N, C-alpha and C positions, 0 to 999 in steps of 0.2 A: 750815249746814255746820259740821263739826267743824274746829277750828283747832288745829294743833300746831306748836310752835316747837322746833327742834332746835339747841340752843345751840352744840354742838361744830361744827356745819356752818354756822351762821348762816342756816338755811333755814326757811321757813314753808310748811306744807302744809295747804290746805283740802281736805277730802274728805267724801263722803257717798255713800250708796246711795239712789237715787231710788225712788219708789214703783213704777216700772216695772221695777226691778231693775238699772238702769244704775249702774255705779260712776263717780263723777266726782272727779277730782283736779286741783287748781289750785295752781301754784307761782307766787306773785306775784314779779315782778322789776321793782320800781319804777324808772322812769327809762329803761328800755330801750325802743327803738322797735320792735324785732322781737318778733313774737308767733308761737308755734308751737302747733299743736293736733294730737294723735294720737287717732284713733278706731280702737280695736283690738278684734278678735274672737279669742276663745280657740278658734281653729280653724286648723290648719295642715295640711301635706301628709300627716302621719302619721295623721290622723283620718279614716280611710276606712270605718270601721264604726261605726254608731250606730243608736239607736232614736228614732223620731219617730211620735207618735200611735199607739203600740203596734206599729208596723211596723219590722222590721229592714232597714236599708239597708247594702249593700256597694257603695261607689261607686268609680269608677276612679281609679287613681293619677294625680296631677296636677290633680285637680278643684279643689282649694283655690286653686292658682295661676291656673287657668283662670277661676274665679269672680272673682278679683281683677281680671283684665283686663276681664271683662264688666261689672263694676260701674260703669265709666266711661261706659257707654252708656245714655242716656235717650232716649226717642222724640223725634226732631226737635230734639235739643239736643246741643251739644258742651261737655261738662263742663269739660274742660281750658281751652277758650277762655273760658268764663265765669269761671273762676278768674283767668286772665290779665287779663281786663278789669277785675277787681277788684283787680289788683295783687298777686296771690298766686302762689306756686309750689306746685303740688300733685304728689304722688307716692304710691306704695304699694309694699309688698313682702310676699312670702309666705315664711315660714320653715317649719321642720319642725313647729312647734307654735303658731304664731300668724300672723295676717294684720293688717297695719297700713295705714291710710290717713292721710295727713297733709298739712298745708299750713303755709307760713310767709308772713307778710305784715308790713307796717309800717302799713297803712291798711285800712279797711273790714273790721275784724276780725269784727264781728257778722255782716255779710253772708256773709263767707267761712265762718264757723262754721256758719251755717244751710245753706249749700250743701253743705258736707262731710257733715253729718248727713243731709241730704236724699238725696244720691245714693247713699250707702252703704246707706241703709235702704230704697231703692226698687228691687226686682228687675224687670228687663226683659230677657227672653230669648226670642228668636225662633229658629226653626230656621235661617233664612237667616244671622242674625248669628252663631250658634254655629258653623255650617259655615265661615263666613269666618274666625272666630277660630282654628279648627283649623289653617288654613293658616299663620297668623301664628305660632302656638306651635310648629307643626311646624318652621318655619325656626329658631326659637329653640333647639329641641332639637338641630337639626343643627349650629348654631354651638357649642352647649355640648359636643357630642361631640368637638370639636377644641380645647377649651379646657383649659389646664393645671389649671383648677379640678377637673377630673375626678379629680385625685389624692385629694381628700377623699372623693368619692363612691365611688371604688374601695376606699378604706380602710373605709368603712361596710359595703360588701358583703363584705369580707374578715373583718370583726369580727362581724357580726350574722347570725343564722340566720333569725329570724322578725320581729323588730322592723322596722316599716316605714321606719325611718331608712335602711335599706339600699336604698330606692327613691329615685331623684332627685326633688327637689321638683317639677320640671317634668313628671314622669311619663315615659311613652315615647310614641313615635309610634303604637303600637298602643293604649295605654290612653286617650289623649285622644280617639280616634275612637269610644269608647264613651260619651262625654259627650253628654247630651241636655238640652234646656231643662227637662224634668221633673226630672232629677237636680239641676240647678243650683238650681231652685226649692226642692227638698227641703233641700239644704245651706243655702240662705239662710234658710229657715224655721227650721231646726234651730239655727243658730249665729249668724246676724245678727239676734239678738233682744237687747234691752237687758240682760237678765239674764246674758248671756254676753259682754258687751262692757264696755270701759273707755273713757272720754273723759278725756284728760289734756291740760292747757293750761299752758304756761309763758310768762310775759310780764307786761307792765304791764296787767293786766286785772282786772275786778271779778268775784270768784268767784260772787257771786249772779247776775250777768248771765249767766255761762256756764250756770249751773243753769237759769235761766229760758228761755234759748234752747233748751237740750236738751229741756226739758219741752214747749216750744211745737212743736218739730218732731217729736219722737218720741212725744208723748202720755205719760200717766201710768199707763195700764192695763198690768199685767204680762202678758207672753206666755210660754208654756211653751217652754223650750229643749230641744233634743235631748239625748240621753244618750249620751256616748261609750262605745264598747266597746273594751276593751284586751285582746284575747286573745293577748298576747305572752308567750311563755315563752322565757326565755334563760338558759343557763348561762354561766359566766364564761370559758369557753374560746372561742377564735376559730375561724371557719370555715377560714381560711387564715392561715398565718404570714406570707406575703409575696405580693404581687402586683405585676407590672411591666407598664407599657403604653408602647409606643413612640409618639412624637409629634414634631411639628416644633417642637422647643425647642432653645435654645442649650446648656443644660446640665441635668443631672438635677435633679429636684425631688422631695422626699419628704414624706410625712406618716406619723408613727408614733403608734399609739394603744394605750392600755392600758384594757381593759374594766373598768368599775366597776358596782357594784349601783346601781339607781335610788335616788335620795335622797328622793323624795316631795316633800312641800310643808311649809311652816311654818318656824318658827325653827330647829328642829333640822336641817332640810334645808339651810338657808342656812349653818349652822355647818359641815356636811359639805362644802359647796361651798368655803368659805373655807379649810378644812383642805386640800382638794385643791389650791387655788391656792397655798397656802404650800408644799405638797409639791413642786409644779412649780418654784417659786422656789428651794427648797433643792436640788433635783436639777440643774436646767439653766437656771435664771434667769441674767440677765446678770451678776449679782454673785456667782454660784456658782463654785467652783473648777473644776468640770467644763466650764462654758462657756468659761472662759479657756483651758483645755487644748485643747479641741476647736477653738477659734478659732486658737490658735497653730499647731496641727498642720495647719490648712487643711481640716479636715473640715466646718466650718460657716463662714458669713459673716454679715453684718449682717441677712440675710433670716431668720435662724433665730429662732424664738420658739414659745411654747406656753403651755398652762394647763389648767385643768379646765373641761370643758364639760358642760352638762346639757341634756337634751331630755326631754319627757314620757315617762317609762318607761325611760329609760336615762341613763347618764353615762359619761364617759371622760376620761382624762388624755391629752393630745395635744401633739405638738410637730412642727415641720417647717421646711422651707426648702430652699435650694439646697445640694446636696452631691454630690461625686463618689464618696462612700463612705457611703451611708446605713446600711449594715449595721454599719459601725464605730461610727457614732453610737449606734445601737440597743444594741450590745454594751457600749459605754462607760456608757450610762445604767443598764443592768441591773447592771453591776459597781459603779457608784457607789451604787446603791440598797442593795446588800448592805453596803457600807462604812458608809453612814449608819445603817442599822439596828443594826449592831454598835457603832458609836461614839456614836450619839445625836447630837442637834442641840444645840449650845451655846445657852444661854438668851440670851446677848448677840446671837448670830446670828439667833435667832428674833425678838427685839425689832427688830433692824435690818430684817428681812424684813417684819414687820408694819408698821413705819413706812413702808417703801417702797410696800407694797401700798395702805395707807390713803391715802398721798399721791397715788397714781395715781387712785384712786377719787374723792378730793375734787377733784382737778384736772378730772376728767371732768365734774363738776357745772357747770363754767363753760360747757359746751356745752349749749345748749337741747335739741338732738337727743338727746344721750346721756342727759340727765336724763329726758326724756319716755319714751324707750325703756326705760330701767331701771326707772322707776316702774311702767310697765305690765307689763313682764316679771315683775318680782318680785311685783306684786300678783296676777298670775295664779298665782303660787306661794304665795299667802296670806302675804306678808311685806311689811312697810312698809320700803321700801328705805332710807329715811333713818335707819334704826336700825342700819345696818351697822357703825358704829364700835364699838358696844357688843359686838357678836358677836366681833370681833377680839380684844377684851380677854381673853375667856375661853379662847381656844385655847391649848393647851399644846404644848411640844415633843414630849412623849410621844404625843399624839394624831397629830401630823404623822408621826412615825416609824412608828406603828402603821398609818397609811394606806399609807405607802410599802411596808412589809413585806407588807401584804395585797394590794396592787394591782400593784406593779411587779415582775411575774413573767413569765417567758418564755411560759407557757401562756396568759396574758391579753393577749399582745402581738401586734399585726399591723403590717406595714410595707407602705406603698403608695409606689411609685416611678414617676414619669414620666421616661423617658429619651429622649435624642435618637434619632431614627430613623436607622438605619444606611443609608448610601448604597450602592446596589447597583452 
């Protein structure tokens, strides 16, 4: 395995790509009893169109999340109970562009790692179990319909015309009823193959042992992965400027978004992400002039926050929180953007923002979960996450101002509000 030491972070990363195509990353943390392993596939809710064995597949919305649920079923076995018997906590999540399975433990690491690799790589879908799962996920969709988290889903529908980020990760009650064992098998064959996956481990472990266990469970023969199709055409104007939904909430909650061009992958993409993060800090970060003004006038409270977000094929500058006047917050941000473009950003202010952002990222490395997640997510974007301090160094105030001038415009903006339901 390749060994890299990052002096500024005092971190060591062992990494390699196995013969079967699997990327393995290990971050040793000597002396810690906790060990964490992530097994991640480059397959999320937006990847509903792909080629496999020369055949084109268009699969139903929500199938990635449905597949995540189904992977915990093996014939005659209770995977969660097996992890519990080994002293481990196991879980999984599906996002727009990845699915992750993970466990943490303080003992029986080797046995838990074998079990993780085994159940995620073993497809088992019957018609009966698929129909049973439909009922479970149908209830989850029903609960989500009444959740304040709908504010972000509504924002995506207001911002995007064709990109599948406008479709909820869970799919819909109609779409999940189109899921079959055959389609689940096709998705598993296409994306749950080593060449499309990452295994990342943080803890007091032997990197070579991790590699040996992975090879023993998954084999060394490469398998062909599916080819994602991305027929998404988006201009930078939004579908709607504002959308409001009544709900049983105590006070209004909002999400504001500014549509950005997709940043792609690699180091230049990460530089654009960091520029976007610094733009958010300059505009409405906790240390900005505007944040203090909005807070003092009662337009925002401690729930307010935001940043730059990326998903395969799209990117956005977002912020949100509780507010009785979200439109006033939006208008204030647009006005402040014009002022910053005219005045520029002081180099001393930029240095302060860089230090603050770097400090947050470095503190996040204390968390095993954050370290594993970020290493995987950035590797899927073809970037070594531990190199982030060097990228911050090169960003200039002019680049941040240019981003604000290009992105923070009324035509690129959409506002989503969840407001209290009126009593009849």
